N, C-alpha and C positions, 0 to 999 in steps of 0.2 A: 659130821663136820660142824653142824650147828652146836652140838654139845661142847666141842672143843672151844669154839668161839665164846660160848657162854662162860665156860670155866676160866678162860683167859680174862674175860671182862671182870669176873669176880675177883680173880687174883690181883689184877692191876688196881682195882678199886680198893681192895684191902691194903695194898702197898701204898697207894696214894694217901689213904686215911692215916696209916701208921706214920708215914714221913711227915705229914702235915702236923699231926699231934706232937710228934717228937720235936719238930722245929719250933713249934709254939712254946714248948717247955724250955727250950734252949735260949731263946732270945725274944725280945719284944718285936712287934711289927716294924717299928722304926729302925731297929738294928738290922732286921732282915732286909728291909728296903735299902739301907745303906750298903749291905753286903751285895745285893743284887746290882746296885749302881756301880759298885767297884768292879764286879765281875764284867759288866758290860763295857766299862772303860778299858779294862785289860783286853777284852776281845777286840775292841775297836783299834787299840794300839797295835795289837798283833796283826790284825787284818791290814792295817795301813802299811805296816812294815813288809808284809808279804807282797802286797800290791806294788810297792816301790821296788822291792827286790826283783820281782818278775819283770817290771818295766826296765830296770837297769840291766838286767841280764839280756833282754831282747836287744837293747841298744848296743851293748858290748859284744855279744856273741851272735846275735841274730837268731833266727828260728832254725831248728834242725831240718835237714833235708828229708823230704818225704819219699818213701820208696813206693814203687808200684805195688798194688795189692796182689797177693798170690792167694788164690782160693783152692782149697782141696775139695774135690768132689767125692763124697763118701758113698754115693750111690753109683755103682758101676754096672 
């Protein structure tokens, strides 16, 4: 089990190093920072839209009815 964890750590480290080096070759840190800010703005807009949609749906349609829980006993 420990060998698998160590192998996973090595693989992820190699992947992180590769992606970092590749990104550095593609753009300057300022450009990468702007891209990150743009991504976060898009995520914030999407999250706001989702939260408003859920609230509006609760107002218009209410919450669904809850059924009583039915349990299956697998040990007989």
